[in-house]
C-alpha positions as CSV (number, residue, x, y, z in Angstrom):
1,X,122.6,99.2,81.6
2,X,119.4,97.5,82.5
3,X,116.8,100.5,82.7
4,X,113.6,100.4,85.1
5,X,111.2,100.4,81.8
6,X,113.1,97.5,80.8
7,X,111.1,95.5,83.8
8,X,107.9,95.9,81.7
9,X,109.6,95.4,77.9
10,X,109.1,91.6,77.9
11,X,106.3,89.8,75.6
12,X,104.4,93.0,75.4
13,X,105.3,93.9,71.6
14,X,102.3,92.6,70.1
15,X,100.1,94.0,72.4
16,X,97.6,96.9,71.3
17,X,98.9,100.5,72.8
18,X,96.4,100.9,75.1
19,X,96.5,97.4,76.8
20,X,100.7,98.2,76.9
21,X,100.2,101.3,78.5
22,X,97.8,99.8,81.1
23,X,100.1,96.9,81.9
24,X,103.2,99.2,82.5
25,X,101.2,101.2,84.6
26,X,100.0,98.3,86.7
27,X,103.5,96.9,86.9
28,X,104.9,100.2,87.9
29,X,102.0,101.0,90.4
30,X,102.4,97.4,92.2
31,X,106.4,97.7,92.6
32,X,105.7,101.2,94.5
33,X,102.6,99.9,96.3
34,X,104.6,96.9,97.7
35,X,107.6,99.0,98.7
36,X,105.5,101.7,100.5
37,X,103.1,99.2,102.1
38,X,106.0,97.2,103.1
39,X,107.9,100.2,105.1
40,X,104.4,101.6,106.5
41,X,103.4,97.8,107.4
42,X,106.3,96.6,109.0
43,X,108.6,99.4,110.1
44,X,105.7,102.2,111.0
45,X,102.8,100.1,112.2
46,X,104.4,97.5,114.7
47,X,105.0,100.7,117.1
48,X,102.3,103.3,116.4
49,X,99.5,100.8,115.8
50,X,97.7,103.6,113.9
51,X,95.4,102.0,111.5
52,X,94.0,105.7,110.4
53,X,97.6,106.5,109.7
54,X,98.3,103.5,107.7
55,X,94.9,104.0,105.7
56,X,96.2,107.5,105.1
57,X,99.8,106.8,104.2
58,X,98.9,104.1,101.6
59,X,96.4,106.2,100.1
60,X,98.7,109.1,99.8
61,X,101.3,107.2,98.3
62,X,99.1,105.5,95.7
63,X,97.4,109.1,94.8
64,X,100.7,111.0,94.4
65,X,102.2,107.9,91.9
66,X,99.1,108.0,89.9
67,X,98.9,111.9,89.9
68,X,102.8,112.4,89.0
69,X,102.7,109.3,86.3
70,X,99.7,110.2,84.5
71,X,100.7,114.2,84.5
72,X,104.7,113.2,83.4
73,X,103.0,111.0,80.6
74,X,101.2,114.3,79.1
75,X,104.5,116.1,79.3
76,X,104.1,118.3,82.4
77,X,106.9,120.5,83.2
78,X,109.1,119.4,85.9
79,X,108.6,122.8,88.1
80,X,104.7,121.9,87.8
81,X,105.5,118.5,89.0
82,X,107.6,119.7,92.0
83,X,105.2,122.4,92.8
84,X,102.5,119.7,93.3
85,X,104.8,117.7,95.6
86,X,105.8,120.6,97.8
87,X,102.0,121.2,98.3
88,X,101.4,117.6,99.2
89,X,104.3,117.7,101.4
90,X,103.3,120.3,103.9
91,X,99.7,119.3,104.2
92,X,98.3,119.1,107.4
93,X,95.2,117.5,108.5
94,X,92.5,120.1,109.7
95,X,91.3,117.9,112.1
96,X,94.2,116.9,114.2
97,X,97.7,118.1,113.9
98,X,100.0,115.3,112.2
99,X,103.1,114.7,115.0
100,X,106.3,114.9,113.9
101,X,107.0,111.2,113.4
102,X,103.6,110.6,111.2
103,X,104.6,113.5,109.2
104,X,108.3,112.4,108.2
105,X,106.9,108.9,107.3
106,X,104.2,110.9,105.2
107,X,107.2,113.1,103.5
108,X,109.3,110.0,102.8
109,X,106.2,108.2,101.5
110,X,105.6,110.8,99.0
111,X,109.3,110.9,98.3
112,X,109.3,107.2,97.0
113,X,106.1,107.7,95.3
114,X,107.7,110.4,92.9
115,X,110.9,108.6,92.5
116,X,108.9,105.6,91.3
117,X,106.6,107.5,89.2
118,X,109.4,109.7,87.4
119,X,112.1,107.4,87.3
120,X,111.2,106.0,83.7
121,X,114.9,106.3,82.3
122,X,116.7,105.7,85.5
123,X,119.2,102.4,85.9
124,X,117.4,99.4,87.4
125,X,120.0,98.8,89.8
126,X,120.0,102.5,90.9
127,X,116.2,102.9,91.6
128,X,116.5,99.4,93.2
129,X,119.3,100.9,95.4
130,X,117.2,104.3,96.0
131,X,114.4,102.4,97.6
132,X,116.4,99.6,99.5
133,X,118.2,102.7,101.0
134,X,114.7,104.3,102.4
135,X,114.0,100.6,103.7
136,X,117.7,100.2,105.4
137,X,117.9,103.8,106.9
138,X,114.2,103.5,108.2
139,X,114.8,100.2,109.6
140,X,117.7,101.1,111.6
141,X,116.4,104.4,113.0
142,X,113.4,102.4,113.9
143,X,115.4,99.7,115.7
144,X,117.1,100.0,119.3
145,X,120.5,99.7,118.1
146,X,121.4,103.4,117.0
147,X,119.1,105.2,119.3
148,X,117.3,104.2,122.6
149,X,113.3,104.7,121.8
150,X,112.6,107.3,124.6
151,X,109.0,108.8,124.8
152,X,107.8,111.4,127.2
153,X,104.1,112.0,128.8
154,X,103.0,114.9,130.8
155,X,101.0,114.3,133.5
156,X,98.8,116.2,136.4
157,X,100.0,114.7,139.7
158,X,98.3,115.2,143.0
159,X,100.5,113.8,145.3
160,X,102.6,117.1,145.8
161,X,104.5,115.8,148.8
162,X,106.2,113.3,147.1
163,X,107.9,115.6,144.7
164,X,110.8,116.7,146.9
165,X,114.2,115.4,145.7
166,X,115.0,113.2,148.9
167,X,111.3,111.3,148.1
168,X,112.4,110.9,144.4
169,X,112.3,107.0,144.7
170,X,109.0,106.9,146.2
171,X,107.6,109.3,143.3
172,X,109.2,107.0,140.8
173,X,107.6,104.0,142.5
174,X,104.1,105.4,143.2
175,X,104.0,106.4,139.2
176,X,104.9,102.9,138.0
177,X,102.6,101.6,140.2
178,X,99.7,103.6,138.6
179,X,100.8,103.9,135.2
180,X,102.0,100.2,134.6
181,X,105.1,101.5,132.8
182,X,109.2,101.3,133.7
183,X,110.0,105.0,134.1
184,X,113.7,106.0,133.2
185,X,113.5,109.6,134.3
186,X,111.0,111.9,136.0
187,X,111.2,116.0,135.5
188,X,109.0,118.0,137.9
189,X,107.4,121.2,135.8
190,X,104.8,123.6,137.1
191,X,103.5,123.5,141.0
192,X,100.3,124.8,142.0
193,X,100.0,125.1,145.6
194,X,96.3,126.1,145.6
195,X,95.2,122.8,143.8
196,X,98.1,120.8,145.5
197,X,99.1,119.5,141.8
198,X,102.1,119.4,139.8
199,X,102.9,119.0,136.1
200,X,105.1,115.9,135.5
201,X,107.1,114.6,132.8
202,X,107.9,110.9,132.7
203,X,110.2,109.4,130.2
204,X,110.2,106.0,129.2
205,X,111.2,103.4,126.7
206,X,108.2,103.0,124.3
207,X,109.6,99.6,122.8
208,X,108.9,98.1,126.3
209,X,105.7,99.8,127.1
210,X,102.4,98.5,126.3
211,X,100.5,100.5,123.4
212,X,97.8,101.6,126.2
213,X,100.2,104.0,127.5
214,X,99.5,105.9,124.5
215,X,96.1,106.9,126.2
216,X,97.9,108.7,129.3
217,X,97.0,112.2,129.5
218,X,99.5,114.3,127.4
219,X,100.0,117.6,126.6
220,X,103.4,116.8,124.8
221,X,104.5,115.1,121.6
222,X,106.3,111.9,121.8
223,X,109.8,111.9,121.1
224,X,112.8,109.9,120.4
């Protein structure tokens, strides 16, 4: 069986030990960076368009890989490594609550980095298959073939006379004209007769919606 370590075991036998270790590190880091960057750039970013999270995911992946790779090289116990993984896995940014989708991507990126950093005695085919599974599952869920990507936004609506059931069609038309998106469904929430406003949740296909919709006032996270 060809092992993951065999990739870098070609034409390096005559090198000094320090140079050999550095070459091994750079090749393994490059492979991990290509895989994680590909997932974030081609699966996450086209929909989210969040450069801040793109930046965070890549640096988190690189940090986790380097940390575990170097700790493993000095024979750190597995329990300690798993403890570090758990700590990073539950991180929450103090300046802003991390949405569920972004938290999931962060957890996946950490997991891939841990696998690629510690899988030194795992078969090459097995480690390649593991990374491929991550890519295929993520790509499948990001497409519309399995699940329709429906997002929700909560808005305050002032034309309270249109929230009655008999004027539902007029309500949707007015919301579509003002928001510029194709609305799939509308739910009426809290009604304030003193201010003549109502809390309305609009549902729309996020794949068919312009990125500007992300700036609509919202009190609720998008969900798929």
